C-alpha positions as CSV (number, residue, x, y, z in Angstrom):
1,M,-2.8,-7.1,26.8
2,N,-0.9,-4.6,28.8
3,E,2.1,-6.6,28.3
4,S,2.1,-5.1,24.8
5,R,1.3,-1.5,25.8
6,N,3.8,-1.6,28.4
7,D,6.5,-3.1,25.5
8,T,5.2,-0.4,23.5
9,D,5.4,2.7,25.7
10,T,9.3,2.0,26.7
11,T,10.2,2.3,23.0
12,A,8.2,5.5,22.7
13,H,10.7,7.1,24.4
14,D,13.7,5.8,22.9
15,P,15.1,8.5,20.6
16,T,16.0,5.8,17.4
17,S,12.3,3.8,18.1
18,H,10.4,5.6,15.1
19,D,13.5,5.6,12.7
20,P,13.8,2.7,10.5
21,T,17.4,3.2,9.7
22,A,18.5,3.4,14.1
23,V,19.8,-0.2,13.0
24,T,22.7,1.0,10.6
25,R,24.2,3.5,13.4
26,D,23.8,0.6,15.8
27,R,27.2,-0.6,16.8
28,A,25.9,-4.5,18.0
29,T,27.5,-7.0,16.4
30,P,25.0,-10.1,14.2
31,K,25.6,-12.1,17.7
32,E,24.5,-9.6,19.9
33,R,21.5,-8.1,17.2
34,A,20.3,-12.0,17.0
35,S,20.1,-12.0,21.3
36,R,18.5,-8.6,21.3
37,G,15.8,-10.5,18.9
38,R,15.8,-13.9,21.2
39,A,14.9,-11.7,24.0
40,A,12.0,-10.0,22.7
41,R,10.4,-13.7,23.1
42,S,10.1,-13.7,27.2
43,R,8.4,-10.3,26.6
44,V,6.4,-11.2,24.0
45,P,5.9,-15.0,23.1
46,R,5.1,-15.8,19.3
47,S,1.9,-17.6,20.1
48,A,1.0,-14.3,22.1
49,H,0.2,-13.0,18.5
50,G,-2.7,-15.3,18.0
51,E,-4.5,-12.9,20.3
52,F,-7.4,-10.4,18.9
53,V,-9.7,-9.3,21.5
54,P,-11.3,-5.8,20.6
55,A,-10.2,-3.1,23.2
56,D,-13.1,-2.2,25.9
57,D,-12.6,1.6,24.4
58,R,-12.6,0.7,20.8
59,P,-14.2,2.9,18.5
60,D,-17.1,3.1,16.6
61,P,-15.8,1.6,12.6
62,V,-18.2,4.0,11.0
63,E,-16.9,7.2,13.4
64,V,-13.8,6.3,12.4
65,I,-14.4,6.1,8.8
66,E,-16.3,9.6,9.0
67,R,-13.9,11.3,10.7
68,Q,-11.6,10.2,7.5
69,S,-13.8,11.1,5.2
70,A,-14.4,14.9,6.6
71,S,-11.5,15.7,5.0
72,R,-12.1,14.4,1.5
73,L,-14.2,15.6,-1.4
74,S,-17.4,15.9,-0.1
75,E,-19.1,14.7,-3.7
76,L,-16.9,11.6,-3.6
77,V,-17.6,10.1,0.0
78,P,-20.5,8.3,-1.2
79,L,-19.0,6.6,-3.8
80,R,-16.2,5.5,-1.3
81,Y,-19.1,4.0,1.4
82,G,-20.4,2.2,-1.8
83,R,-17.7,0.4,-2.7
84,M,-17.0,-0.4,0.6
85,T,-20.5,-1.8,1.4
86,E,-20.0,-4.4,-1.7
87,S,-17.9,-6.9,0.5
88,P,-16.3,-7.4,3.4
89,F,-12.9,-7.5,1.5
90,R,-13.9,-4.5,-0.3
91,F,-14.6,-2.9,3.1
92,Y,-10.9,-4.0,4.5
93,R,-9.5,-2.4,1.7
94,G,-11.1,0.8,3.0
95,A,-10.5,0.4,6.7
96,A,-6.8,0.6,7.2
97,A,-7.6,2.9,9.9
98,V,-10.0,0.8,11.9
99,M,-7.5,-2.0,12.0
100,A,-4.5,0.6,13.0
101,N,-6.3,1.3,16.0
102,D,-7.0,-3.0,16.6
103,L,-3.0,-3.5,15.6
104,A,-1.8,-0.9,18.5
105,H,-3.5,-2.8,20.9
106,T,-1.7,-6.0,20.1
107,P,1.4,-7.9,21.2
108,A,4.5,-5.8,19.8
109,T,7.9,-6.8,20.2
110,G,9.8,-3.8,20.2
111,L,11.2,-4.2,16.7
112,R,10.4,-1.8,14.2
113,A,10.9,-1.6,10.3
114,Q,9.4,0.6,7.7
115,L,6.1,-0.1,7.3
116,C,3.9,-0.2,4.0
117,G,0.6,0.3,6.5
118,D,-1.9,-1.1,4.2
119,A,-0.2,-4.3,2.8
120,H,-3.6,-6.4,2.0
121,L,-3.0,-8.8,-1.1
122,L,-4.1,-6.5,-3.8
123,N,-1.3,-4.1,-3.0
124,F,1.3,-6.6,-4.6
125,R,1.3,-6.7,-8.3
126,L,3.6,-6.8,-11.4
127,L,5.6,-3.1,-11.8
128,A,7.8,-1.8,-14.0
129,S,11.4,-0.8,-12.9
130,P,13.4,2.1,-14.4
131,E,15.3,-0.5,-16.8
132,R,12.1,-1.9,-18.1
133,S,12.0,-4.7,-16.4
134,L,9.2,-6.3,-15.0
135,M,9.2,-6.9,-10.9
136,F,7.3,-7.9,-8.2
137,D,6.6,-5.7,-5.7
138,I,3.9,-4.0,-3.4
139,N,2.5,-1.0,-4.8
140,D,0.5,1.0,-2.4
141,F,2.6,3.6,0.5
142,D,-0.4,6.2,1.1
143,E,0.2,4.7,5.1
144,T,3.7,4.0,5.0
145,L,5.7,5.1,8.3
146,P,8.0,3.1,10.8
147,G,6.3,1.4,13.0
148,P,6.1,-2.6,14.4
149,W,7.3,-5.3,11.5
150,E,4.2,-7.8,13.1
151,W,1.5,-5.1,11.9
152,D,2.3,-5.6,8.0
153,V,2.2,-9.4,8.7
154,K,-0.9,-9.2,10.5
155,R,-2.9,-7.0,7.8
156,L,-1.6,-9.4,4.8
157,A,-2.6,-12.5,6.5
158,A,-6.2,-11.0,7.4
159,S,-6.6,-9.7,4.0
160,M,-5.6,-13.7,3.0
161,V,-8.3,-15.2,5.5
162,I,-11.4,-12.5,4.3
163,A,-10.5,-13.1,0.3
164,G,-10.8,-16.9,0.8
165,R,-14.0,-16.5,2.6
166,G,-15.1,-14.6,-0.2
167,N,-13.6,-17.3,-2.8
168,G,-15.7,-19.9,-0.7
169,F,-12.3,-21.7,1.0
170,N,-13.4,-23.9,3.7
171,P,-11.2,-23.1,6.9
172,A,-8.6,-25.5,6.8
173,Q,-7.8,-24.0,3.2
174,R,-7.8,-20.1,4.7
175,T,-5.2,-21.9,7.3
176,R,-3.2,-23.6,5.2
177,V,-2.8,-20.0,2.9
178,V,-2.3,-17.8,5.7
179,C,0.4,-20.4,7.3
180,A,2.5,-20.5,3.7
181,T,2.4,-17.2,3.6
182,V,3.7,-16.2,7.2
183,A,6.1,-19.4,6.9
184,A,7.4,-17.5,3.5
185,Y,8.2,-14.2,5.1
186,R,10.0,-16.3,8.2
187,K,12.2,-18.3,5.9
188,A,12.8,-15.3,3.9
189,M,13.9,-13.1,6.8
190,A,16.2,-15.9,7.8
191,D,17.8,-15.5,4.5
192,F,18.4,-11.8,4.5
193,A,19.2,-11.9,7.7
194,T,22.7,-14.1,6.7
195,M,23.1,-12.0,3.9
196,R,25.7,-9.2,3.0
197,T,23.6,-5.3,3.6
198,L,24.2,-4.5,-0.1
199,D,22.9,-8.1,-1.1
200,V,19.5,-7.1,0.9
201,W,19.3,-4.1,-1.1
202,Y,19.7,-5.5,-4.2
203,A,17.1,-8.1,-3.7
204,H,14.2,-8.3,-6.3
205,I,11.5,-10.4,-7.6
206,E,11.5,-10.7,-11.9
207,A,8.2,-11.4,-13.1
208,D,9.7,-13.6,-15.4
209,E,11.8,-15.8,-12.9
210,L,8.7,-15.7,-10.6
211,F,6.4,-17.4,-13.5
212,A,9.4,-20.1,-14.2
213,T,9.3,-21.3,-10.5
214,L,5.6,-21.3,-10.6
215,S,4.6,-22.8,-13.4
216,T,5.7,-26.1,-12.5
217,R,2.7,-26.2,-9.3
218,L,0.2,-24.6,-11.3
219,D,-2.5,-26.3,-13.6
220,A,-2.0,-25.4,-17.2
221,R,-5.4,-23.3,-17.1
222,T,-3.5,-20.8,-14.3
223,R,-0.2,-21.1,-16.1
224,R,-2.6,-19.4,-19.6
225,R,-4.0,-16.9,-17.0
226,M,-0.4,-15.9,-15.4
227,S,1.3,-15.5,-19.0
228,A,-1.3,-13.8,-20.4
229,A,-1.3,-11.4,-17.4
230,L,2.2,-11.0,-17.7
231,S,1.9,-9.8,-21.5
232,K,-0.9,-7.7,-20.7
233,A,1.0,-5.8,-18.0
234,R,4.0,-4.8,-20.3
235,T,1.1,-3.3,-22.4
236,R,0.0,-1.2,-20.2
237,D,2.0,1.8,-20.8
238,H,1.5,5.5,-21.7
239,L,0.4,4.8,-24.9
240,Q,-2.1,2.4,-24.0
241,A,-3.4,5.0,-21.0
242,L,-3.6,7.7,-24.0
243,D,-5.7,5.4,-25.6
244,R,-7.9,4.6,-23.4
245,M,-8.2,7.9,-21.2
246,A,-7.8,10.3,-24.1
247,R,-9.3,11.9,-27.3
248,V,-8.4,14.7,-30.1
249,V,-11.2,17.6,-29.4
250,D,-10.8,20.5,-31.9
251,G,-7.3,19.5,-33.2
252,E,-6.1,19.3,-29.1
253,L,-5.4,16.4,-27.1
254,R,-7.8,16.3,-24.5
255,I,-8.6,13.7,-21.4
256,T,-11.6,11.7,-22.2
257,P,-14.8,12.5,-19.8
258,D,-15.9,9.6,-17.4
259,P,-17.3,11.3,-14.4
260,P,-17.4,10.9,-11.6
261,L,-14.3,8.5,-12.2
262,V,-12.6,11.3,-14.3
263,T,-14.1,14.9,-14.7
264,P,-11.8,17.4,-16.7
265,L,-11.6,20.6,-15.4
266,D,-13.6,22.0,-17.5
267,M,-16.6,20.0,-16.5
268,L,-15.2,20.5,-12.8
269,L,-15.3,24.5,-12.2
270,P,-16.6,27.4,-13.5
271,G,-13.9,29.9,-15.5
272,V,-12.3,31.6,-13.1
273,E,-11.8,29.2,-10.7
274,R,-10.4,26.6,-13.1
275,K,-8.6,28.8,-14.7
276,H,-7.2,29.3,-10.9
277,L,-6.6,25.6,-10.7
278,E,-4.9,25.0,-14.0
279,D,-2.4,27.4,-12.9
280,Q,-1.8,25.8,-9.3
281,L,-1.5,22.3,-11.0
282,R,1.1,23.5,-13.5
283,E,2.8,24.9,-10.7
284,L,2.5,22.0,-8.8
285,V,4.2,20.0,-11.9
286,E,7.6,22.5,-12.2
287,R,8.1,22.5,-8.6
288,Y,7.6,19.1,-7.8
289,A,10.9,18.6,-10.5
290,V,13.0,19.9,-7.5
291,S,12.3,16.4,-6.0
292,L,13.4,14.5,-8.7
293,P,17.1,13.5,-9.2
294,A,18.9,15.9,-11.6
295,D,18.8,13.5,-14.8
296,R,15.2,12.7,-14.2
297,R,14.0,16.5,-13.6
298,A,15.8,17.2,-17.1
299,L,13.9,14.2,-18.8
300,L,10.6,16.1,-16.9
301,G,11.3,19.3,-18.6
302,Q,11.0,17.8,-22.2
303,Y,7.5,17.4,-21.7
304,R,4.5,20.3,-21.6
305,V,1.2,19.8,-19.6
306,V,-1.7,19.8,-22.3
307,D,-4.2,18.8,-20.4
308,M,-5.8,18.0,-16.0
309,A,-8.6,16.0,-14.9
310,R,-9.9,15.0,-11.4
311,K,-9.9,11.4,-10.7
312,A,-11.6,8.9,-8.4
313,V,-9.2,6.6,-7.0
314,G,-9.2,3.1,-5.4
315,V,-11.1,2.1,-2.4
316,G,-9.8,3.7,0.9
317,S,-8.7,6.6,-1.4
318,V,-12.1,7.7,-2.5
319,G,-12.6,11.3,-1.8
320,T,-9.2,11.9,-1.5
321,R,-7.7,15.1,-3.9
322,C,-6.4,13.1,-6.8
323,W,-5.3,14.9,-10.8
324,V,-4.9,13.0,-13.5
325,I,-2.0,15.5,-15.7
326,L,-1.4,14.8,-19.3
327,L,1.7,16.3,-20.6
328,L,3.4,15.5,-24.3
329,G,7.0,15.8,-25.3
330,R,7.9,15.4,-29.3
331,D,4.3,15.2,-30.8
332,A,0.6,13.6,-29.8
333,R,1.8,10.2,-29.4
334,D,4.5,10.7,-26.9
335,P,2.5,11.2,-24.0
336,L,3.0,11.2,-20.1
337,M,0.7,10.8,-17.6
338,L,1.4,11.7,-14.6
339,Q,-1.0,11.1,-11.3
340,A,-0.9,14.1,-8.5
341,K,-2.3,12.1,-5.2
342,E,-2.8,14.0,-2.3
343,A,-1.4,12.7,0.9
344,Q,-2.9,12.6,4.5
345,P,-1.0,11.6,7.4
346,S,-0.7,7.8,7.8
347,V,-3.5,6.4,9.7
348,L,-0.9,4.8,11.5
349,A,0.5,8.0,12.8
350,P,-1.8,8.2,16.3
351,F,-0.5,4.7,17.4
352,A,3.4,4.3,15.7
353,G,4.6,8.0,16.0
354,A,4.4,10.8,14.2
355,A,6.1,11.0,10.4
356,A,9.4,12.7,10.8
357,H,8.7,14.6,7.5
358,T,7.1,17.7,7.4
359,N,5.1,17.1,3.7
360,Q,3.1,14.0,4.0
361,G,3.8,13.7,0.3
362,E,7.6,13.2,0.9
363,R,6.6,10.6,3.6
364,V,5.1,8.3,1.1
365,V,7.7,8.9,-1.4
366,A,10.6,8.3,1.1
367,G,8.9,5.2,2.6
368,Q,8.2,3.5,-1.2
369,R,11.8,4.1,-2.0
370,L,13.1,2.4,0.8
371,M,11.3,-0.8,0.7
372,Q,10.7,-1.2,-3.2
373,A,13.0,-2.9,-5.1
374,A,13.0,0.0,-8.1
375,G,10.4,2.5,-8.2
376,D,9.0,4.9,-10.4
377,M,11.4,7.4,-12.2
378,F,9.0,9.8,-11.8
379,L,7.7,9.8,-8.0
380,G,8.2,12.6,-6.3
381,W,6.4,15.6,-4.0
382,E,5.1,19.0,-3.3
383,R,2.6,21.0,-1.7
384,A,0.0,23.0,-3.8
385,E,-2.7,25.8,-2.8
386,G,-6.2,24.9,-3.6
387,I,-9.1,26.7,-5.0
388,D,-10.1,26.7,-1.3
389,G,-6.9,28.0,-0.6
390,Q,-5.7,25.4,1.7
391,Q,-2.2,23.9,1.1
392,R,-2.3,20.5,0.8
393,D,0.6,18.0,0.5
394,F,0.5,15.8,-2.7
395,Y,3.1,12.9,-4.5
396,I,3.5,12.4,-8.0
397,R,3.8,9.0,-10.0
398,Q,3.4,7.8,-13.8
399,L,-0.6,6.7,-14.0
400,R,0.1,3.8,-15.2
401,D,3.5,1.9,-16.3
402,W,3.1,-1.8,-16.4
403,K,1.3,-2.2,-13.9
404,A,-0.6,-5.6,-13.5
405,I,-3.4,-6.1,-10.4
406,P,-3.9,-9.6,-8.9
407,Q,-7.6,-11.1,-9.3
408,A,-8.3,-12.5,-6.1
409,D,-11.4,-13.3,-6.7
410,L,-10.3,-15.6,-9.4
411,M,-8.1,-17.6,-7.1
412,T,-8.2,-21.2,-6.1
413,P,-6.3,-22.1,-3.0
414,D,-3.6,-23.4,-4.4
415,V,-2.8,-20.5,-6.2
416,M,-3.8,-18.1,-3.4
417,R,-1.0,-19.9,-1.6
418,L,1.8,-19.4,-3.8
419,F,0.8,-15.8,-4.2
420,G,0.9,-15.7,-0.4
421,R,4.0,-17.0,-0.3
422,T,5.5,-14.9,-3.0
423,C,3.8,-11.4,-1.0
424,G,5.5,-13.1,2.0
425,V,9.5,-13.1,0.6
426,T,8.2,-9.2,-1.0
427,L,7.1,-8.3,2.3
428,A,10.5,-9.4,4.5
429,R,12.6,-8.3,1.7
430,A,10.8,-4.8,2.1
431,H,11.1,-5.2,6.0
432,A,14.7,-6.4,5.7
433,R,15.9,-3.2,4.1
434,S,15.1,-0.9,7.1
435,G,14.8,-2.8,9.9
436,D,17.0,-4.7,12.0
437,R,16.8,-8.4,10.0
438,I,18.5,-10.1,12.3
439,A,16.8,-9.8,15.5
440,I,13.7,-10.1,13.4
441,A,14.6,-13.8,12.2
442,A,16.1,-15.0,15.5
443,Y,12.6,-13.5,17.4
444,L,10.6,-16.0,14.4
445,G,12.7,-18.8,14.8
446,R,12.5,-21.9,12.8
447,S,9.7,-23.2,14.0
448,D,6.2,-22.7,13.0
449,T,4.9,-21.0,16.0
450,F,4.7,-17.5,15.0
451,D,2.5,-18.9,11.4
452,R,0.2,-20.6,13.2
453,A,-0.5,-17.6,15.4
454,V,-0.8,-15.0,12.8
455,A,-3.2,-17.8,11.4
456,R,-5.7,-17.3,14.5
457,F,-5.2,-14.0,14.6
458,A,-6.9,-13.6,10.9
459,E,-9.5,-16.0,11.4
460,A,-10.5,-13.9,14.3
461,Y,-9.9,-10.5,13.1
462,A,-12.0,-11.5,10.0
463,D,-14.6,-12.4,12.1
464,Q,-14.2,-8.5,13.7
465,N,-14.4,-7.1,10.0
466,E,-17.1,-8.6,8.8
467,E,-19.0,-7.1,12.1
468,D,-17.6,-3.9,11.0
469,F,-19.1,-4.3,7.3
470,A,-22.2,-5.0,8.6
471,A,-22.1,-1.9,10.5
472,L,-20.8,0.4,7.8
473,A,-23.8,-1.3,6.0
474,A,-26.4,-0.5,8.7
475,A,-25.4,3.1,8.8
476,V,-26.1,3.2,4.8
477,K,-29.9,1.6,5.6
478,E,-30.3,3.6,8.2
479,G,-29.1,6.8,5.9
480,R,-26.2,7.8,8.7
481,V,-24.3,7.6,5.3
482,R,-25.0,7.9,1.8
483,A,-23.5,5.6,-0.2
484,E,-23.6,5.4,-4.6
485,S,-22.2,2.5,-6.5
486,G,-20.1,3.3,-8.9
């Protein structure tokens, strides 16, 4: 344990240690970079990653979550607690800040990459590229920051165990799922280490090719379900969002109320405050265009804002300020649904180092562009003033565009193992774009030592997660925090 802290302290004073692109300025040869990775084994043996012992000064997990809630909309915080107390897996999704503290006390190799920061299995899904291809990639980057690459791998692995326990998998089945996931990461990183830099950058996973590869290993029922998911994803576009989330009122298109999940501004605030917020959001859309490439800026300029609403999102993000903005182009059947989501400092920042960007929205966008194979064409950032006069950072993207979320609770052990392999390859590709892929691959090596170690860590952390989940449930029962379902 002390060894890992010393290693972390050493990298903290390196001026390039918080810069994931430092490898691009490194004049070391591939042989020297591989030696660097193998040398890290002497500081942090691969088997050491199997350890998880809570730190003596580990903070109360409920206090960590409450501190996060203090900066959020108080009327939505009970909804967050309600969602997190539904199951250990739902708790895990909302407890990235709790795990960030725990990961900071685990062994670290000193090799860094741009991290997702919240790489649980439901943050891997089908997405649309600007070229209208359906791709498999990482989705959520609210916590993205440069840091130890191991942290993303461990959060993904622990999510597999926690989801597997929820599905009734036995220990052997869960171990096979995690080992397959981590082995896929290790082997993919080895492949990326041998590839030319541009080939790594262009690498991606297309959904149709993925389905063709996996279909031979799936039973007929699972193949039908996956085929249906691909078809459904392609229907989740702006027109589908329009039909679901908007209606005509007095001849004008308006966002359909569904409080507290979707609350139009005229239901949220009285006249004067509503008008102020409307003006602020309109200005936000106009100003954020500066963060887009010139062609996307011109495209956005062809739309006009017609309505806005507040949206409650996700599990971990519930309570952060999130606005849905409806724009129209040519006519009422030419919609663009944008989501402006508040970006707060990454939960990794106290442990991995502060972001290089002064705007947290820019931090999210920069991390997403660095890690994703193909990002949202309307992805950008801006700062806006709220009705309370406070300045807050936002990132803006399309509300939905050919997205499909995996259904973890329906996965069998075999399906989760195949899904985990795809996640492992995807995460390795994302890390290889920014980190020293040659050094990381050399550290991992060819054996399954690291795979088995992370499987042990994941089981131990799943135990801790269940204790933390019980602590939050007890806090709700005792009236320390209030939870609402929804």
